[in-house]
C-alpha positions, 0 to 999 in steps of 0.5 A: 500500499505504499504510495510510491514504487522506486525506479531502481528496486535494487537500490531500495534493497541495497539501501535496506540491506545496508541499514539492517546491517548496521543495526545488527552490527550495533546490536550484535557485535562485540558480544563481550561488551555487556553487562552481566549481573545478577538478574542476567545470571539468574535468567541465564541460569533458569534458561540452561536448567530448562535446556537440561529438561527442567520446564521453567514455570516461573521467572526470576524475581522482580524488584518487588520480590514477586516472581515474573512470568516464565516467558523469558526464560523460555525465550532465553532457553532457545539459543542455549540449545544452539550454544550453551554460552552466555554469548548466544543469549546476548547475540540472541537479544541483538538478533530479535531487535534486528528483526524489529528493524526490519519490521519497522521498515515493512510496516512504514513501507507498506503504508506509506513509502520508500522515504518515509521507511528508509528515514524511520528504520535508520532512526531506529537502527542508530538510536543509542538507547535502542542499541544499549537495550538490544546488547544485553540479556535482559527480559525487557530487551526481548520486547522490541520484536514482539510490540513490533508484531503487536503493531503490524498485526493491529493494522492488519486486523483493525485496519485491513480487516484481516481477522486472523492477525487479531489473534496474533495481536492479542497473543503478542500483546500476551507475550509482551506482558509475560516478558515484562509487566511494563508492557501492560501499558499497551493493553489500553491501547488495544482496548482503544483499537477494539472500541474505535474499530469495534464494527470490524471486530470478529469476537471469535478471534478475540475469544481465540487470542484470549484462549492462547494467551491463558494457556501460555500463562497457564503454567505460572499460574499453575505455579502461584496456585500450587504455591497457595494451596501448599501454604507456601508464602509467595515472595514480597520483597520490599520493592522499590519507593511507591508511586508519588502520584502525577509525575513528568517522568514518563514524558522525560524517559520517553524523550531520552529514549527517543533522542538518545540524550544522557547516554553518557550516564552509563559512563558513570560519574568518573568517566562521563566527562571524558566520554562527553570530551570524546563526542561532536556536538550533539545538541543539533542532532537531538534538535533535529531528531525533536523536530522530526518526531514532534512534526510526525505527531502534528502531521499525523493528527492533521491527517487524522482530521482532514482524512480519518477514513484514509488508511494512512490515517487509520494506521497513524491513529495506531501509531500514535496511541502506541506511543502515547498511551504507555506514557499516559499510563505512568504519568501517574506513577502507581508504581516507580517508573524506569527509563526501561518501562517505555521500550514498548513505545519503540518504534512508533516515534520514528515511524512518526519521524519518517512519515513527516520526513518523507512529507516534507520531501514531497512537499519542497523536492529538489535541492531541499530533498538532498539537504534534508537526506544529508542532515539526517544521514549526518545525525545517524553518523553522530549517533553510530559514533556516540554509541561506538565511543561508549562501547569503547570507553565501557569496554576498556575502562572501569566505569563505577557507578555506569556501565557494569564490568563487561562479561568478557571480563567475567568470563575470563575470570571464570576461565581462570577459575576453571584452570585453577580448579583443573590444576588441583585448586581445593577452592576458588575465592571470589573477592570483590569490593564493599560488604553489601549483603545483595552483592554477596548474595549474588556474586557466586551465582553470577560466577557459577553461571558464568563458569557453567556456560563457559564449561558447556561451550 
C-alpha cells in the first residue's frame, strides 16, 4: 500500500540491506561488551536448567520479590540449545531486536513510502538507547520484536480487516506482558483499537486470542496456585519506593529514549566527562530528531482530522496510541517508573518521524531533498559515533556507578578459575569491594553461571 515504487528496486534493496547490516553490527557486534549482573546470571541459569530438561514455570523475581512469568526464560532457552554459552543469549537479544528493525521498515513501507520507511528504519537502527537495550541479557530487551508484531498485526486486523491477525495481536500483547509487566501499558491501546474499530472486530478471533494467551500463562498460574495451596508464602520483598502521584518522569524518559540524550550516564560519574569530551556537538542532532518526531505527531494528527477514513490516517492513529498510551499510563506513578519501561513505545516515534520527513521531501523536493537527506544521514553518523565511543570506553575503562563490568572480563575470570581447579586448587575465592549483603548474595551465582556456560561451550 506504499505510495511510491522506486525506479530502481535494487537501490531500495541495497539501502535496506545496509541499514539492517548497520543495525545488526551495533546490536550484535562485540558481545563481550555487555553487562552481566545478578538478573542476567539468574535468568541464564534458569534458561540452562530448562535446556537440561527442567521446564520453567516461573521467571526470576521482580524488584518487589514477586516472581515473573517464565516467558523470558523460555525465549532465552532457545539459543542455549544451539550454543550453551552466555554469548548465545546476548546475540539472541541482538538478533530479535534487528528483526524488529526490519519489521519497522516493512510496516512503514506498506502504508507510506520508501523514503518514510528508510528514514524511520535508519533512526531506529542508530538510536543509542535502542542499541543499549539490544545488547544485554535482560527480559525487557526481548520486547521490541513482539511489540513490533503487535503493532503490525493491529494495522492488518483493524485497518485491513484481516481477522486472523487479531489473534496474533492479542497473543503478542500477552507475550509482551509475560516478558515484562511494563508492557501492560499497551493493553489500554488494544482496548482502544477494539472500541474505535468495533465494527471490524470478529469476537470469535478475540476469544481464540484470549484462549491462547491463557494457555501461555497456564504454567505460571499453576505455579502460583500450587504455592497458595501448599501454604507457601510467595516472596514479596521490599520493592522500590511507592509511586508519588502525578509526575512528568514518563515524558522525560520517552524523550531520552527517543533522542538518545543522557547516554553519557552509562560512563559513570568518574568517566562521563571523558566520554563527552570525545563527542562532536550532539545538541543539533537531538534538536533535529525532536523536530522530526514532534512534526510527525502534528502531521499525523492533522491527517487524521482531514482524512480520517484514509488507510494512512487509521494506521497513524495506531502509531499515536502506540506512543502515547504507555506515557499516559505512567503519568500517574502508581509504581516507580524507569527508562526501560518505555521500550514498548519503540519504534512508533521513529515511524511518525519518518512519515513527516517523507512528507517534507514530497512538498519541497529538488535541492531541499538532498539537504534533508544529508542532515538525517549526518545525524545518524553522529549517533553511531556516540554509541561506538561509549562501547569502546566501557570495554576498556572501569566505569563504577555506570556500565557494569563487561561480560568478557567475567568469562576470563571464570576461565582462570576453571584452570586453577583443573590444576588441583581446593577452592576458588571470589573477592570484591564492599560488604553489601545483596552483592555477597548474587556474586557466587553470577560466577557459577559464567563458569557453567563457559564450560558447556
